[in-house]
C-alpha positions in Angstrom: 133.1 21.6 -21.7 129.7 20.3 -20.2 127.5 19.5 -23.1 124.9 22.3 -23.8 121.6 21.8 -22.4 118.7 21.7 -25.2 116.7 24.8 -25.4 113.0 23.4 -24.5 110.0 25.4 -24.9 108.5 25.3 -21.6 105.2 26.3 -22.5 104.1 22.9 -24.1 100.8 22.8 -22.7 98.6 23.5 -25.3 99.0 26.9 -25.5 97.9 27.7 -21.9 100.1 30.1 -20.0 101.1 28.5 -16.7 103.5 31.2 -15.5 107.2 31.1 -14.9 107.6 27.3 -14.4 110.9 26.5 -12.2 113.8 24.0 -13.7 116.6 22.3 -11.8 119.6 23.9 -10.8 121.5 20.7 -10.6 125.0 22.4 -9.6 124.3 21.7 -6.1 125.3 18.3 -6.9 127.8 19.2 -9.7 128.9 22.2 -11.9 129.0 20.3 -14.9 129.9 16.7 -16.5 133.6 18.1 -17.3 133.9 19.8 -13.6 136.9 19.2 -11.3 134.7 18.3 -8.5 133.2 15.4 -10.4 136.4 14.2 -11.4 137.9 14.4 -8.0 135.1 12.4 -6.7 135.3 9.7 -9.4 138.9 9.3 -8.7 138.4 9.4 -4.7 135.8 6.6 -5.3 138.0 4.2 -7.3 140.9 4.6 -4.9 139.0 4.4 -1.6 136.8 1.3 -2.7 140.2 -0.6 -3.4 141.4 0.9 -0.1 137.7 -0.2 1.8 138.7 -4.0 0.6 142.3 -4.1 1.5 141.8 -2.7 4.8 138.5 -5.0 5.7 137.9 -7.9 3.3 138.4 -11.0 5.4 138.9 -9.0 8.5 135.7 -7.6 9.9 135.1 -10.6 12.3 138.3 -9.7 14.1 137.5 -5.8 14.6 136.6 -4.3 17.9 133.8 -2.1 18.2 135.4 1.0 17.1 137.2 -0.6 14.3 133.7 -1.8 13.1 132.0 1.6 13.6 135.2 3.0 11.4 134.4 0.4 8.5 130.7 1.4 8.6 131.2 5.3 8.5 134.0 4.7 5.5 131.3 2.5 3.7 128.6 5.3 4.4 130.9 8.1 2.8 131.6 5.6 -0.3 127.7 5.4 -0.6 127.4 9.3 -0.5 129.9 9.8 -3.3 128.5 7.3 -5.3 125.0 8.4 -4.7 125.9 12.0 -5.4 127.4 11.1 -8.9 124.6 8.7 -10.2 122.0 11.2 -8.9 123.6 14.0 -10.9 123.8 11.5 -14.2 120.1 10.0 -13.4 118.5 13.3 -13.1 120.0 15.0 -16.3 119.3 12.2 -18.1 115.4 12.1 -16.7 115.2 16.0 -17.8 115.8 14.9 -21.3 115.9 10.8 -22.0 116.1 11.1 -25.6 119.4 13.2 -25.3 122.1 10.5 -26.7 124.9 12.6 -24.8 123.2 12.5 -21.6 122.3 8.7 -21.9 125.9 8.0 -22.8 126.9 10.0 -19.8 124.9 8.1 -17.1 125.6 4.6 -18.5 129.4 5.8 -18.5 128.9 6.8 -14.7 127.1 3.6 -14.1 130.0 1.4 -15.7 132.3 3.1 -13.6 130.7 2.9 -10.3 129.8 -0.8 -10.8 133.7 -1.4 -11.8 134.9 0.6 -8.6 132.3 -1.1 -6.3 132.7 -4.5 -7.1 135.6 -4.8 -4.2 132.8 -4.1 -1.7 130.5 -6.9 -2.5 132.6 -8.7 0.2 131.3 -6.5 2.7 127.5 -7.4 3.2 128.4 -11.0 2.7 131.2 -11.1 5.3 129.0 -8.9 7.5 126.2 -11.3 7.8 128.5 -14.2 8.6 129.4 -12.3 11.6 128.1 -14.2 14.8 124.9 -13.0 16.2 126.3 -13.1 20.0 129.2 -11.3 18.9 127.7 -8.3 16.8 125.3 -7.9 19.8 128.2 -7.3 22.0 129.9 -4.9 19.9 126.3 -3.2 19.7 126.1 -2.9 23.4 129.8 -1.8 23.8 129.5 1.2 21.5 126.6 3.7 21.3 127.8 5.1 17.7 127.7 1.6 16.2 124.2 0.6 17.7 123.0 3.7 16.1 123.3 1.9 12.7 121.3 -1.4 14.1 118.3 -0.9 12.0 120.6 -0.9 9.1 122.3 -4.2 10.3 119.1 -5.7 10.8 117.8 -5.2 7.2 121.3 -6.4 5.9 120.8 -9.6 8.2 117.2 -10.3 7.2 119.0 -11.1 3.9 121.2 -13.5 5.4 119.3 -16.7 4.6 119.1 -15.6 1.0 122.8 -14.8 0.2 124.8 -16.7 -2.5 128.4 -17.6 -2.3 131.2 -14.3 -2.4 132.0 -15.3 -5.8 128.3 -15.5 -7.1 127.3 -12.2 -5.7 130.5 -10.5 -7.3 129.7 -12.1 -10.6 125.8 -10.6 -10.3 127.2 -7.0 -9.3 129.4 -7.1 -12.0 126.7 -8.3 -14.6 124.2 -5.9 -13.4 124.4 -3.5 -16.1 123.6 -5.6 -18.7 121.2 -7.4 -16.8 117.8 -5.9 -15.4 119.6 -2.3 -15.6 119.6 -2.6 -19.3 116.1 -3.7 -19.8 114.9 -0.8 -17.5 116.7 1.5 -19.8 115.3 0.0 -23.2 111.6 0.2 -21.4 112.6 3.9 -20.6 113.9 4.9 -23.8 111.1 2.9 -25.5 108.5 4.8 -23.7 110.0 8.4 -24.2 110.5 8.1 -27.7 106.7 7.0 -28.4 104.4 9.2 -30.1 100.6 9.2 -30.2 98.8 10.8 -32.8 95.2 12.2 -31.4 93.2 14.5 -33.9 95.9 15.1 -36.1 98.2 16.5 -33.3 101.5 14.1 -32.5 101.9 14.1 -28.5 104.0 12.4 -26.1 102.8 9.7 -23.6 102.4 12.1 -20.8 100.3 14.5 -23.0 98.2 11.8 -24.3 97.3 10.6 -20.9 96.7 13.7 -19.8 93.9 13.8 -22.5 92.0 10.8 -20.4 91.1 13.8 -18.1 89.7 16.2 -20.7 85.7 17.4 -20.7 85.3 16.4 -23.9 84.3 12.6 -24.3 85.4 12.1 -28.1 89.0 13.6 -27.2 89.2 11.1 -24.2 88.3 8.0 -26.5 90.3 9.3 -29.4 93.3 9.3 -26.8 92.6 6.3 -25.7 92.7 4.4 -29.0 95.9 6.3 -29.8 97.4 4.7 -26.8 96.0 1.3 -27.5 97.3 1.7 -31.3 101.0 2.6 -30.4 101.0 0.0 -27.3 100.2 -2.6 -29.8 102.6 -1.6 -32.3 105.3 -2.0 -29.7 103.7 -4.9 -27.8 106.5 -7.3 -28.4 109.0 -5.2 -27.1 107.2 -4.6 -24.0 106.3 -8.4 -23.5 109.9 -9.1 -24.2 111.0 -7.0 -21.4 108.5 -8.2 -18.9 109.2 -12.0 -19.7 112.9 -11.4 -19.4 112.6 -9.4 -16.1 110.2 -11.9 -14.6 112.4 -14.6 -15.6 115.6 -12.9 -14.4 113.7 -12.3 -10.8 112.6 -16.2 -11.0 116.3 -17.2 -11.3 117.4 -14.8 -8.9 115.0 -16.0 -6.3 115.4 -19.6 -6.9 119.3 -19.2 -6.4 118.5 -17.3 -3.1 115.7 -19.6 -1.9 113.0 -16.7 -1.8 110.0 -18.6 -0.9 107.5 -16.4 -2.9 108.8 -13.5 -6.0 107.2 -10.9 -3.4 109.6 -12.1 -0.2 112.3 -9.9 -1.6 110.2 -6.7 -1.7 108.7 -7.4 1.5 112.3 -7.8 3.0 113.4 -4.5 1.7 110.3 -2.6 2.8 110.6 -4.2 6.3 107.3 -5.4 6.5 105.7 -8.9 7.5 104.1 -10.8 4.6 101.1 -11.1 6.5 100.6 -7.2 7.2 100.6 -6.7 3.1 98.1 -10.0 2.9 95.9 -8.3 5.7 95.9 -4.9 3.4 95.4 -6.7 0.2 92.6 -8.7 1.2 90.9 -5.4 3.0 90.9 -3.8 -0.2 89.7 -6.3 -2.6 86.9 -7.3 0.2 86.2 -3.3 -0.3 86.1 -3.3 -4.1 82.3 -3.3 -4.1 81.7 -0.4 -1.2 84.4 1.7 -2.7 85.2 1.9 -6.4 81.8 -0.3 -7.7 79.9 1.8 -5.5 81.8 5.4 -6.7 82.0 4.7 -10.6 78.1 3.6 -10.5 77.6 7.3 -8.9 79.9 8.8 -11.3 78.2 7.1 -14.5 74.8 8.8 -13.1 76.7 12.2 -13.1 77.8 11.6 -16.6 74.4 10.6 -17.9 75.7 7.2 -18.7 74.3 3.8 -18.4 77.8 1.9 -18.9 81.0 3.5 -18.6 84.2 3.1 -20.9 87.6 2.7 -19.7 88.1 6.6 -20.8 85.2 7.8 -18.6 87.4 6.4 -15.7 89.4 9.8 -14.9 87.0 12.0 -16.8 86.0 15.6 -14.8 82.6 15.7 -13.7 80.1 17.7 -16.2 79.8 20.7 -13.3 83.7 21.0 -13.3 85.2 24.0 -15.1 88.3 23.4 -17.4 90.0 26.0 -15.4 93.5 26.0 -15.7 95.9 26.5 -12.2 98.9 28.4 -13.0 102.3 28.1 -11.5 101.7 30.8 -8.6 98.4 29.7 -7.5 99.5 26.1 -7.4 102.5 27.2 -5.2 100.4 29.5 -2.9 97.7 26.6 -2.3 100.2 24.3 -1.3 102.2 26.4 0.7 99.3 27.7 2.5 98.2 24.2 3.4 101.6 23.3 4.6 101.7 26.4 6.7 98.1 25.8 8.1 99.7 22.5 9.7 102.6 24.0 10.9 104.8 27.2 9.7 108.0 24.8 10.1 106.5 22.4 6.9 106.3 25.6 4.7 109.9 26.6 5.8 111.2 23.3 4.6 109.3 23.3 1.4 110.3 27.0 0.5 113.6 26.3 -1.2 111.9 23.8 -3.3 110.2 26.7 -5.1 113.3 29.2 -4.7 116.5 27.8 -5.1 115.9 25.0 -8.3 115.0 22.1 -6.8 111.7 21.8 -8.7 111.6 20.9 -12.7 107.9 21.3 -13.4 107.5 22.0 -17.3 106.5 19.4 -19.9 109.6 19.2 -22.1 110.0 17.0 -25.3 112.2 13.7 -24.1 111.5 14.7 -20.6 110.6 11.5 -18.6 107.0 11.1 -18.1 105.1 11.6 -14.4 106.6 12.6 -11.0 109.1 12.0 -8.6 111.0 13.4 -5.5 114.6 12.1 -5.3 116.4 12.3 -2.5 120.0 12.5 -3.8 122.1 12.0 -0.9 122.1 13.5 2.6 124.7 16.2 2.4 122.5 17.8 -0.7 118.9 18.1 -0.8 116.4 16.3 -2.7 115.0 17.2 -6.1 111.4 16.9 -7.3 110.2 16.4 -10.9 106.7 17.4 -12.3 104.9 17.2 -15.6 102.8 20.3 -14.8 99.9 20.7 -16.9 97.8 23.1 -14.7 95.3 20.6 -13.9 93.8 20.8 -10.6 94.9 17.5 -10.1 98.6 18.6 -11.2 98.1 20.6 -7.7 97.8 17.7 -5.5 100.8 15.8 -7.6 102.7 19.0 -6.6 101.7 18.6 -3.0 102.3 15.2 -3.2 106.1 15.4 -4.3 106.6 18.2 -2.1 105.6 15.9 0.9 108.3 13.4 -0.3 110.8 16.3 -0.2 109.9 17.5 3.3 110.0 13.9 4.5 113.6 13.5 2.9 115.0 16.4 3.9 113.9 15.6 7.8 115.3 12.4 7.4 118.6 13.5 5.8 119.6 14.3 9.7 119.8 10.5 10.0 123.1 10.2 7.9 123.3 8.4 4.7 122.7 4.8 5.5 119.6 5.2 8.2 117.9 8.1 6.2 116.6 5.8 3.7 112.8 4.8 4.4 110.8 1.8 3.6 108.7 2.1 0.5 105.4 1.6 2.9 106.7 4.3 4.9 107.7 6.6 2.2 104.4 7.6 0.9 103.3 8.8 4.4 104.6 12.5 4.2 103.4 12.8 0.5 100.2 11.6 0.9 99.8 13.6 4.2 100.7 16.3 2.2 97.8 15.7 -0.3 95.4 15.6 2.5 96.4 18.8 3.8 96.2 20.4 0.4 93.0 18.8 -0.2 91.4 19.9 3.4 92.3 23.3 2.9 90.6 23.6 -0.5 87.6 21.7 0.9 87.3 24.3 3.5 87.5 26.9 1.1 84.4 25.7 -0.9 81.9 28.1 -1.6 78.9 26.0 -2.6 77.6 22.6 -2.3 79.0 21.8 -6.5 82.3 23.1 -5.4 82.3 20.9 -2.5 81.1 18.0 -4.5 84.0 18.1 -7.0 86.4 18.5 -4.3 85.2 15.5 -2.7 84.8 13.2 -5.8 88.2 14.2 -7.1 89.7 13.0 -3.6 87.7 9.9 -3.7 88.9 9.0 -7.1 92.7 10.0 -6.1 92.0 7.4 -3.4 90.4 4.8 -5.5 93.5 5.4 -7.8 95.9 5.1 -4.9 94.5 1.8 -3.1 91.9 0.0 -5.3 94.1 0.6 -8.7 97.5 -0.1 -7.0 96.2 -3.2 -5.2 94.6 -4.5 -8.6 98.2 -3.7 -10.0 99.7 -6.0 -7.5 97.7 -8.6 -8.1 98.2 -8.3 -11.9 102.0 -8.6 -10.8 101.5 -11.6 -8.7 99.7 -13.3 -11.5 102.2 -12.3 -14.1 105.1 -13.6 -12.0 103.2 -17.2 -11.0 102.4 -17.5 -14.9 105.8 -16.8 -16.1 107.4 -19.3 -13.6 105.5 -22.2 -16.0 106.8 -20.6 -19.0 107.1 -17.9 -21.5 104.1 -15.3 -21.7 102.9 -14.4 -25.1 101.2 -10.7 -25.3 98.0 -12.3 -25.3 98.9 -14.1 -22.1 99.9 -10.8 -20.2 97.0 -9.0 -21.6 94.3 -11.8 -20.2 96.1 -11.2 -16.8 95.8 -7.7 -16.7 92.0 -8.0 -17.9 91.2 -10.2 -15.1 92.0 -7.7 -12.6 90.5 -4.9 -14.1 87.5 -5.9 -14.4 87.2 -7.3 -10.6 88.5 -3.7 -9.4 86.6 -1.4 -11.2 83.0 -3.3 -11.2 80.2 -4.0 -13.2 79.4 -0.4 -14.7 82.6 -0.8 -17.2 82.8 -1.9 -20.5 86.3 -2.3 -22.0 87.2 -1.0 -25.4 89.1 -3.0 -27.5 93.1 -2.2 -27.3 92.7 -1.6 -23.3 94.0 -5.0 -22.7 97.5 -3.7 -23.8 97.3 -0.8 -20.7 99.9 -2.8 -18.4 102.6 -1.6 -20.8 103.3 1.6 -19.8 103.2 0.8 -16.0 106.8 1.6 -15.1 106.6 0.4 -11.7 106.4 -3.4 -12.7 109.5 -2.7 -14.9 111.6 -1.0 -12.4 110.3 -2.3 -9.0 108.4 -5.2 -8.8 105.6 -5.4 -6.3 106.3 -1.6 -5.5 102.9 -0.7 -6.0 101.5 -2.2 -2.8 103.6 0.6 -0.8 101.0 3.2 -2.5 98.0 1.4 -0.8 100.0 0.6 2.5 100.9 4.9 2.7 97.3 6.1 2.0 95.8 3.8 4.3 98.3 4.4 7.0 97.9 8.4 6.2 93.9 8.1 6.4 94.3 6.4 9.9 96.9 9.1 11.1 94.6 11.9 9.6 91.9 10.7 11.5 94.0 10.9 15.1 95.1 14.5 13.8 91.4 15.6 13.2 90.5 14.1 16.6 92.8 16.8 17.9 95.9 15.1 19.7 97.7 18.1 20.9 100.9 16.6 20.5 100.2 15.3 16.8 102.7 17.7 15.3 105.6 17.1 17.5 105.1 13.5 16.6 104.3 13.8 13.2 107.8 15.8 12.6 109.5 12.9 14.9 108.2 10.4 12.7 109.4 12.0 9.7 112.6 12.5 11.1 113.3 9.1 11.9 113.8 8.3 8.3 114.5 4.5 8.2 115.7 4.2 11.6 112.7 2.6 13.3 110.0 -0.2 12.3 106.6 0.6 11.1 105.1 -0.7 14.8 107.6 1.7 16.7 106.6 4.6 14.6 103.0 4.3 14.7 102.8 3.1 18.4 102.7 7.2 19.6 99.5 7.6 17.6 97.9 4.6 19.2 97.9 2.8 15.5 98.9 -0.8 14.5 99.6 -1.7 10.8 99.6 -5.4 11.8 96.3 -5.2 13.3 93.7 -5.9 10.2 91.0 -3.2 11.6 93.7 -1.0 11.0 93.1 -1.0 7.2 89.2 -0.8 7.7 89.9 2.5 9.5 91.5 3.7 6.5 89.0 2.4 4.0 86.3 3.9 6.2 87.6 7.3 5.3 86.8 6.7 1.7 83.7 5.1 1.9 82.8 7.8 4.2 83.2 10.4 1.5 81.2 8.3 -0.8 78.4 8.3 1.3 78.4 12.3 1.5 78.5 12.2 -2.4 75.4 9.8 -2.4 73.8 11.9 0.3 73.9 14.6 -2.0 71.9 13.1 -4.9 69.0 12.7 -2.3 
């Protein structure tokens, strides 16, 4: 019997009627937790993993091209079934992270799959021991096998960093009680936090949402509530960060990774110097981007000094307009269709077939994401929709991911996955299309000003803020390598990047030093954050090519999304005449942001 779904009040947005908000239908993955289909797949997985090891362990080097192709395809099918099970368990859990039955179901699935897949650890290790010339001969002999070359290249990039087979198996077995357990502690602690603002008890998501309220007192009260609760729990968050950073340092040391960032760069299939060029370009641009914009914003707000709760404040001329779900849907779908009807067609089932979970609900994971699940199924989008204009942009963003994931699924399971640096391309492009659609429809100078300012803020949050986050992580991991960090140590590292990135107009209220505690990327995906800035800069450069009227742009753009993880960023950008390894490339993207600030400044004259 499937655990009954909790009955949620979908109208948890402070009494605002947002319309009929969609919920996930997870039956495309499995009908339920006790379904025969799930039981069948779990049994197949256990049997197939064991059989795979019997058939191939110690034998990869002796296989001919068709034999190796057979091994790769069987491994891919194992990946599909394991991914399908964990997608189902994970998505159910994120719908209500405080439901102990859902948490147990996910943990039990994870434990079983970890146990079943332990015999497969040999595969990557043994594959990486294949002689380079021998593998090259096999790829030359078989086009179907050669199609997987990008997967092999990424695997073999880890060759210098792999440990003995026995150690790798030990680490695989231990993974559920290592980083995964600390991740879960963080998620469950976050989901369970309650914040009291003006006598009302709120979740993290609802409290963060108050930071965009018109009422300055309400924003200040929310900031103080966040600071108070983070401080009360700071020892837990400090322990999570200390442990994960130390675990990473040990793992990196054993693997001979030259820097804490190396593993992320390798998995992103991006060169360290490209990331460094991006980081340096953004930091050099702080004065002409965030410092200049926030000085303008202080003027609009009538403030000599800005407080942290003013950073995301709406402009005084902004209305408190609530965008209901139907209007949000139509806005985004019209923008997508305006680019190409094919894009809207791909996006349509997200709205009609239960692929989006939109409402804010008790215990639901905060934030928003698009989860690709597995290539034979389809992605699912999670939102916490509260009807703010920026929530419309979040919908456009996550739907862009969804469209990208649908198109990339054509590559099959192993080749569909896009490196993080390119994974933000379609999402940020979808946002840009929606923004331009709204900007074109602006009736007045004030409306245009509000839209431009909102987009500049979003870009600053995506580029400046995420590079500041990246610098914080770099400092955190470097400091942890020298010894245990106290909460005060971590607070100081956080504040060192905040003042530099936000600029001289800001004061920082007491308590803000703990706000590193709630950022999930630091816990789940170390050094992930630069991918957002990479994606934004890349899309700004891409959009400039589109705006210049390249007649083949749409066709090239869809080809890029369909490529998934089958091509390197150099190869993907070449048809557009772009190259991310050229430092000038990043300046081109940043120039779009500063150009919008130029227009805002001109409106003041």
